[in-house]
FILUM-285296 format. One record per residue (C-alpha): x, y, z; residue number from 1. Coordinates in steps of 0.001 Angstrom, whole numbers, plus 524288, in hexadecimal, padded with zeros to 5 digits. Example, Ala and Ser with C-alpha at 12.3 -4.5 7.8 and 13.67 -1.06 7.14 Angstrom:
<nodes>
+-------+-------+-------+-----+
|     X |     Y |     Z |   i |
+-------+-------+-------+-----+
| 8300C | 7EE6C | 81E78 |   1 |
| 83566 | 7FBDC | 81BE4 |   2 |
+-------+-------+-------+-----+
</nodes>
This chain:
<nodes>
+-------+-------+-------+-----+
|     X |     Y |     Z |   i |
+-------+-------+-------+-----+
| 83A4C | 840BB | 7FDF5 |   1 |
| 83437 | 84BD5 | 7F7C9 |   2 |
| 832BA | 842FA | 7EB54 |   3 |
| 829D8 | 83A4D | 7F1E3 |   4 |
| 81C58 | 83B8D | 7EBE8 |   5 |
| 80FDF | 83325 | 7ED32 |   6 |
| 80216 | 837D2 | 7EC8D |   7 |
| 7F936 | 831ED | 7F70C |   8 |
| 7EE8F | 82A39 | 7F1ED |   9 |
| 7E07E | 82FE2 | 7F31F |  10 |
| 7E38A | 83915 | 7FDEB |  11 |
| 7D755 | 83E7F | 7FF78 |  12 |
| 7D0B7 | 8306F | 800BB |  13 |
| 7DA13 | 82C70 | 80AD2 |  14 |
| 7D7BD | 837CC | 8129E |  15 |
| 7C8C0 | 836C6 | 810D3 |  16 |
| 7C78A | 827FF | 815EB |  17 |
| 7D3C1 | 828DA | 81FDA |  18 |
| 7CD70 | 834E3 | 825B0 |  19 |
| 7D915 | 838DB | 82EF6 |  20 |
| 7D5EF | 840A5 | 83A58 |  21 |
| 7DDA4 | 84A79 | 84267 |  22 |
| 7E56C | 8424B | 84D50 |  23 |
| 7E3C5 | 835CA | 846EC |  24 |
| 7EE69 | 82A7F | 844A5 |  25 |
| 7EFC7 | 8269D | 83720 |  26 |
| 7F8A2 | 81D50 | 8303B |  27 |
| 7FD9A | 81E0C | 822AE |  28 |
| 8035A | 80F8B | 81F31 |  29 |
| 808C9 | 814F4 | 8115B |  30 |
| 80D58 | 82283 | 81540 |  31 |
| 814EB | 824FF | 8075F |  32 |
| 816CE | 8326F | 80686 |  33 |
| 80E30 | 836BB | 80F71 |  34 |
| 80285 | 83ADC | 807A7 |  35 |
| 7F734 | 834FF | 80DF8 |  36 |
| 7FE85 | 83661 | 81AF2 |  37 |
| 7FFF7 | 845D0 | 8198D |  38 |
| 7F0E2 | 84611 | 81702 |  39 |
| 7ECF6 | 83D8F | 82305 |  40 |
| 7F6E5 | 84634 | 82AFC |  41 |
| 7EF5A | 853C1 | 8275E |  42 |
| 7E3CB | 84D90 | 82E6E |  43 |
| 7EAAC | 847EC | 83A1F |  44 |
| 7F158 | 85493 | 83E40 |  45 |
| 7F44B | 8580A | 848BA |  46 |
| 7F34A | 84C09 | 85129 |  47 |
| 7F330 | 840E7 | 84774 |  48 |
| 7FCBD | 836A2 | 8461B |  49 |
| 8014D | 830EB | 837F7 |  50 |
| 808BE | 8240E | 83677 |  51 |
| 80ED5 | 82176 | 829AC |  52 |
| 81440 | 81547 | 82415 |  53 |
| 81B68 | 8126C | 81749 |  54 |
| 825B5 | 807E9 | 81368 |  55 |
| 82BEC | 8135B | 80A5D |  56 |
| 835B7 | 819C3 | 8116C |  57 |
| 83651 | 823C9 | 80609 |  58 |
| 82892 | 82631 | 8079F |  59 |
| 82914 | 8273D | 815B2 |  60 |
| 83217 | 831F2 | 815F2 |  61 |
| 82A3F | 83A5F | 80B8E |  62 |
| 81E13 | 8380A | 814B2 |  63 |
| 826ED | 83CB4 | 81FE5 |  64 |
| 82998 | 84A23 | 819DE |  65 |
| 81B35 | 84BBA | 813E3 |  66 |
| 816D8 | 849B6 | 82217 |  67 |
| 820DD | 851A2 | 82A1E |  68 |
| 817A9 | 85E13 | 82AAD |  69 |
| 80B9A | 85593 | 82EDD |  70 |
| 80643 | 858AA | 83BFB |  71 |
| 802A1 | 84B3E | 83ED6 |  72 |
| 80C09 | 8415C | 8456F |  73 |
| 810D5 | 838AE | 83B09 |  74 |
| 818F5 | 82C1D | 83D18 |  75 |
| 81EAA | 82561 | 830FF |  76 |
| 822E0 | 81755 | 83070 |  77 |
| 82B44 | 810C2 | 82699 |  78 |
| 82501 | 802CC | 82397 |  79 |
| 81950 | 7FBCB | 81E6A |  80 |
| 80BE3 | 7FE65 | 823B2 |  81 |
| 8096E | 7F179 | 826C7 |  82 |
| 81250 | 7F411 | 833AA |  83 |
| 808B4 | 7FFD7 | 836FA |  84 |
| 8043F | 7F95D | 843E5 |  85 |
| 81391 | 7F9B1 | 84803 |  86 |
| 814C4 | 8078E | 8440D |  87 |
| 80813 | 80B63 | 84B89 |  88 |
| 80C8A | 80322 | 85759 |  89 |
| 818F2 | 80B73 | 85772 |  90 |
| 811DD | 8178A | 8590A |  91 |
| 80972 | 811F4 | 862FD |  92 |
| 7FD74 | 81322 | 85A28 |  93 |
| 7F23E | 80977 | 85B60 |  94 |
| 7E84F | 80EC6 | 8527C |  95 |
| 7E870 | 81798 | 84644 |  96 |
| 7DD0A | 82108 | 83FED |  97 |
| 7E01D | 81E00 | 8331E |  98 |
| 7E8FF | 81766 | 8278A |  99 |
| 7EC37 | 81803 | 81A7E | 100 |
| 7F3CB | 80EEA | 8123E | 101 |
| 7F7CF | 8134E | 80417 | 102 |
| 7FC1C | 80692 | 7FD45 | 103 |
| 804E6 | 80485 | 7F215 | 104 |
| 810A7 | 80A99 | 7EC82 | 105 |
| 81248 | 81926 | 7ED61 | 106 |
| 81445 | 8226E | 7E102 | 107 |
| 82240 | 8253F | 7E771 | 108 |
| 825DD | 81738 | 7E876 | 109 |
| 820C3 | 81527 | 7D9ED | 110 |
| 827EF | 82199 | 7D4B1 | 111 |
| 83477 | 81F07 | 7DC31 | 112 |
| 83B5F | 81691 | 7D19C | 113 |
| 8459F | 810AB | 7DA62 | 114 |
| 83ADB | 809EB | 7E231 | 115 |
| 837D9 | 8001C | 7D801 | 116 |
| 82908 | 8011A | 7D97D | 117 |
| 82701 | 805F8 | 7CBF7 | 118 |
| 8286C | 7FDE8 | 7BF1C | 119 |
| 82865 | 809EF | 7B5F9 | 120 |
| 83760 | 80C94 | 7BA1F | 121 |
| 842E4 | 80512 | 7BC3D | 122 |
| 84713 | 8047B | 7CAC9 | 123 |
| 84C68 | 7F8EC | 7D41B | 124 |
| 84107 | 7EE74 | 7D784 | 125 |
| 83E2A | 7F3B9 | 7E4C7 | 126 |
| 83018 | 7F63B | 7E881 | 127 |
| 83124 | 7F6FB | 7F706 | 128 |
| 8297B | 80130 | 7FE60 | 129 |
| 83379 | 7FFA8 | 8093B | 130 |
| 84074 | 7FF69 | 8024F | 131 |
| 8471D | 7FCB9 | 81081 | 132 |
| 843E9 | 7EF9C | 81011 | 133 |
| 83D13 | 7E311 | 80A21 | 134 |
| 83FE6 | 7DD48 | 7FC5F | 135 |
| 84011 | 7E3FD | 7F054 | 136 |
| 83823 | 7E15D | 7E3CB | 137 |
| 84456 | 7DCD6 | 7DE2E | 138 |
| 84680 | 7D2CB | 7E92B | 139 |
| 8395B | 7CD59 | 7E730 | 140 |
| 83901 | 7CC44 | 7D87F | 141 |
| 847AA | 7C4DA | 7D8D4 | 142 |
| 844B0 | 7BB32 | 7E3CF | 143 |
| 8368E | 7B7F9 | 7E4CC | 144 |
| 8325C | 7AAED | 7DFD3 | 145 |
| 82B19 | 7AB9A | 7D361 | 146 |
| 81EA1 | 7A655 | 7D86D | 147 |
| 81F38 | 7B0EF | 7E3C6 | 148 |
| 8218B | 7BBEF | 7D987 | 149 |
| 81566 | 7B6C2 | 7D213 | 150 |
| 80DA0 | 7B7DB | 7DDD7 | 151 |
| 8123E | 7C65F | 7E235 | 152 |
| 80F31 | 7CB03 | 7D373 | 153 |
| 80208 | 7C33F | 7D2DD | 154 |
| 7FC3C | 7C6B1 | 7DFE6 | 155 |
| 8029E | 7D46B | 7E370 | 156 |
| 80385 | 7D91C | 7D59E | 157 |
| 7F7C7 | 7D244 | 7D004 | 158 |
| 7FF40 | 7CFD9 | 7C414 | 159 |
| 7F97F | 7C4FE | 7BB2B | 160 |
| 8073A | 7C2D1 | 7B498 | 161 |
| 80DB2 | 7C00F | 7C2C0 | 162 |
| 81191 | 7B289 | 7BF34 | 163 |
| 81919 | 7B6E6 | 7B30D | 164 |
| 81E43 | 7C2AD | 7B790 | 165 |
| 8242B | 7BA9D | 7C393 | 166 |
| 82968 | 7B185 | 7BA6F | 167 |
| 830D6 | 7BB6D | 7B25E | 168 |
| 835BA | 7C1C7 | 7BE74 | 169 |
| 83BD5 | 7B57F | 7C303 | 170 |
| 84264 | 7B26F | 7B631 | 171 |
| 846D8 | 7C0A2 | 7B49F | 172 |
| 84E18 | 7C017 | 7C21E | 173 |
| 854E1 | 7B54A | 7BEDB | 174 |
| 85B5F | 7BBDC | 7B3DE | 175 |
| 85E9A | 7C7D9 | 7BC4E | 176 |
| 85958 | 7CEDE | 7C958 | 177 |
| 84C6F | 7D74D | 7C78D | 178 |
| 8508E | 7E373 | 7CDF0 | 179 |
| 84A15 | 7EEA1 | 7C6E1 | 180 |
| 83BB1 | 7F2C1 | 7C436 | 181 |
| 83D22 | 7F329 | 7B543 | 182 |
| 843D3 | 7E548 | 7B5A8 | 183 |
| 83784 | 7E03C | 7BAE1 | 184 |
| 82E7E | 7E8A8 | 7B29B | 185 |
| 83513 | 7E1D4 | 7A5DC | 186 |
| 8330B | 7D3DC | 7AD3B | 187 |
| 824B8 | 7D64D | 7AF18 | 188 |
| 82356 | 7DBA5 | 7A098 | 189 |
| 829B3 | 7CFFB | 79B79 | 190 |
| 820B3 | 7C732 | 7A4BC | 191 |
| 81320 | 7CCB1 | 7A0AA | 192 |
| 80FFD | 7CBDF | 791AF | 193 |
| 80F4E | 7D941 | 78CA9 | 194 |
| 801D4 | 7D66B | 786CA | 195 |
| 7FC21 | 7D52F | 7943C | 196 |
| 8028D | 7E26B | 799B3 | 197 |
| 7F761 | 7EA75 | 7A04E | 198 |
| 7F653 | 7F6CE | 7996D | 199 |
| 7F294 | 7FD9F | 7A62E | 200 |
| 7FD7B | 7FA00 | 7AE25 | 201 |
| 80CBB | 7F74D | 7ACE5 | 202 |
| 80E9E | 7E8B5 | 7AC00 | 203 |
| 81855 | 7E827 | 7B855 | 204 |
| 80DBB | 7F04D | 7C11F | 205 |
| 80861 | 7E3B0 | 7C779 | 206 |
| 8158B | 7DCFB | 7C96C | 207 |
| 81ACF | 7E8BF | 7D03A | 208 |
| 80F64 | 7E9EC | 7D7A8 | 209 |
| 8102C | 7DCA7 | 7DC91 | 210 |
| 81EFA | 7DCE1 | 7DFA4 | 211 |
| 81E19 | 7E8DF | 7E739 | 212 |
| 81224 | 7E3F8 | 7EF31 | 213 |
| 81B07 | 7D853 | 7F2E5 | 214 |
| 8276E | 7DFBE | 7F516 | 215 |
| 81F1B | 7E8AC | 7FFBF | 216 |
| 81654 | 7DDA5 | 80500 | 217 |
| 80B86 | 7E857 | 801DD | 218 |
| 7FFC7 | 7E005 | 80317 | 219 |
| 8047D | 7D852 | 80EE0 | 220 |
| 80837 | 7E5F6 | 815F9 | 221 |
| 7FB0C | 7EBAB | 81166 | 222 |
| 7F312 | 7E0A8 | 8185F | 223 |
| 7FA8B | 7E1A2 | 82420 | 224 |
| 7FB12 | 7F0AB | 825C5 | 225 |
| 7ED09 | 7F27B | 822A2 | 226 |
| 7E79E | 7E9FD | 82D39 | 227 |
| 7F115 | 7F0AE | 83718 | 228 |
| 7EBE7 | 7FDF6 | 8335B | 229 |
| 7DDAD | 7F9AC | 833E0 | 230 |
| 7E145 | 7F4FA | 84106 | 231 |
| 7E638 | 80149 | 845E0 | 232 |
| 7DB24 | 809C6 | 8415D | 233 |
| 7D2F0 | 81023 | 84C1B | 234 |
| 7C4FB | 80E97 | 84B17 | 235 |
| 7C07D | 817BD | 840FB | 236 |
| 7CEBF | 818C7 | 83AEB | 237 |
| 7CF0C | 817A7 | 82BFD | 238 |
| 7D981 | 81086 | 82389 | 239 |
| 7DB1C | 813E6 | 81442 | 240 |
| 7E2A4 | 80B1A | 80BB3 | 241 |
| 7E61C | 80EBA | 7FD11 | 242 |
| 7EAB6 | 8026E | 7F4DE | 243 |
| 7EED0 | 802CD | 7E683 | 244 |
| 7EDE2 | 7F4C7 | 7E2D4 | 245 |
| 7E351 | 7E997 | 7E49E | 246 |
| 7EB3B | 7E18D | 7EC1E | 247 |
| 7ED10 | 7ED57 | 7F6AB | 248 |
| 7DDBD | 7F0AC | 7F53E | 249 |
| 7D9F4 | 7E30C | 7F73F | 250 |
| 7E17F | 7E26A | 8035F | 251 |
| 7DBE1 | 7EF21 | 809C1 | 252 |
| 7CEB2 | 7EB88 | 804E6 | 253 |
| 7CF5F | 7DEC0 | 80BE4 | 254 |
| 7D453 | 7E2E4 | 81861 | 255 |
| 7CAEC | 7ECE3 | 818CC | 256 |
| 7BEC5 | 7E49D | 816E8 | 257 |
| 7C4E7 | 7DA3B | 820D4 | 258 |
| 7C57C | 7E626 | 82BD0 | 259 |
| 7B7E3 | 7EA0E | 82817 | 260 |
| 7B22E | 7DD1E | 8291D | 261 |
| 7A9B4 | 7D99A | 8346F | 262 |
| 7A4F4 | 7CB32 | 8373B | 263 |
| 7AE00 | 7C098 | 830F1 | 264 |
| 7A53E | 7B497 | 8349F | 265 |
| 7A19B | 7AAC5 | 82AAA | 266 |
| 79576 | 7AE7B | 823DC | 267 |
| 78D9B | 7A2F8 | 827A8 | 268 |
| 78E00 | 7A6A1 | 83683 | 269 |
| 78138 | 7AD63 | 83AD9 | 270 |
| 787FF | 7B69E | 8440D | 271 |
| 79414 | 7BC8A | 84507 | 272 |
| 79D89 | 7B6D0 | 84EDE | 273 |
| 7AA5C | 7BC11 | 84A8F | 274 |
| 7A90D | 7CA39 | 8503E | 275 |
| 7B0E1 | 7D025 | 845BB | 276 |
| 7AE5D | 7DE6E | 84436 | 277 |
| 7B20D | 7E75B | 8394E | 278 |
| 7BDED | 7F04D | 83C6B | 279 |
| 7BDA2 | 7F957 | 8313B | 280 |
| 7B363 | 80084 | 82788 | 281 |
| 7B771 | 8008C | 8199E | 282 |
| 7B6EB | 80ED2 | 81447 | 283 |
| 7B89C | 80BAE | 8065D | 284 |
| 7AF44 | 80210 | 8002A | 285 |
| 7B6EF | 802A0 | 7F44E | 286 |
| 7C5E9 | 807EA | 7F2AD | 287 |
| 7C643 | 81679 | 7F0B4 | 288 |
| 7CE38 | 81978 | 7E3E5 | 289 |
| 7D4CF | 827B3 | 7E064 | 290 |
| 7CC9C | 831F6 | 7DAA3 | 291 |
| 7CF1C | 835E7 | 7CC8C | 292 |
| 7D5B0 | 842FF | 7D0D7 | 293 |
| 7E004 | 83A8E | 7D836 | 294 |
| 7E1C4 | 8304B | 7CDAE | 295 |
| 7E603 | 83CBA | 7C501 | 296 |
| 7EFBE | 841AF | 7CE53 | 297 |
| 7F503 | 834A3 | 7D45A | 298 |
| 7F27A | 82888 | 7C91E | 299 |
| 7F8A3 | 82021 | 7D423 | 300 |
| 7ECDA | 820E4 | 7DB63 | 301 |
| 7E4B7 | 819C7 | 7D0E9 | 302 |
| 7E59E | 80D16 | 7D7B8 | 303 |
| 7E459 | 81165 | 7E56D | 304 |
| 7D8DB | 80B1F | 7EDE2 | 305 |
| 7D54B | 81177 | 7FA86 | 306 |
| 7CDE9 | 8093E | 8051F | 307 |
| 7CB25 | 80D9B | 81378 | 308 |
| 7C5F9 | 8089F | 81F5A | 309 |
| 7C190 | 80E01 | 82CA3 | 310 |
| 7C344 | 80735 | 839CA | 311 |
| 7B739 | 803DB | 8409E | 312 |
| 7B408 | 80806 | 84E54 | 313 |
| 7B4D6 | 7FCE5 | 85794 | 314 |
+-------+-------+-------+-----+
</nodes>
């Protein structure tokens, strides 16, 4: 596991907004290699409790090794953060002092060729964050109806050529199964007119994003996990989420706004009758982005957006 490498994004900003304290209970829903978790652990010692969740067994083992010398109690779970309510219940925990979700694909996953996340190198078309279960990207591109493929590419990949790419995929798979990343890349390149390629990004970027999101049910899991995490927060507890594309950020922004909203009565009513009270205070009026110094050291932080909330006192 010594080869596992992933720089935590915006570590100083995460700690500043999360404000972990000694003896607190904190949850890292995307523990990865344990970068953010280790920073939180330093501030929780000696009576603190850290709960780490990750779908990737390799990442989880790397985190276990990295955190083995921590003075804080650490409980690691293999699974999706959408199930965090189950994990906290298993530990007898009803409230937490804070949580961090660092979304998206880790550097290690992108750089590990055989995982099939990257369109830069040839590999099995997998893309599962949890390789122990679920359908692979190859399963999806070889079995889904053309209309469903088009929807995935348009909605999850925000790909303007979704219809054409889906048609090319369906045609190609009738000739031979699509099992390798570069097979799919060639199909995409054939579908998108070369004159329309964007110089700033690879023509396969959006398609790979869309398929990866579908393979891992990323947006659905984010909505579920975020709501449970907010419910678990103690009054005064804080939550921090780092997203890497507009679909994730939109869900985070809207979920935070929904929980920060007070009265939901129709505007024409003269007085409030719903009695709805805001549950959180939004700490970031606009998403926080990585500083220039970090961008120079970790280029993958360029698309990261951080949002944070604080649970209101009841």
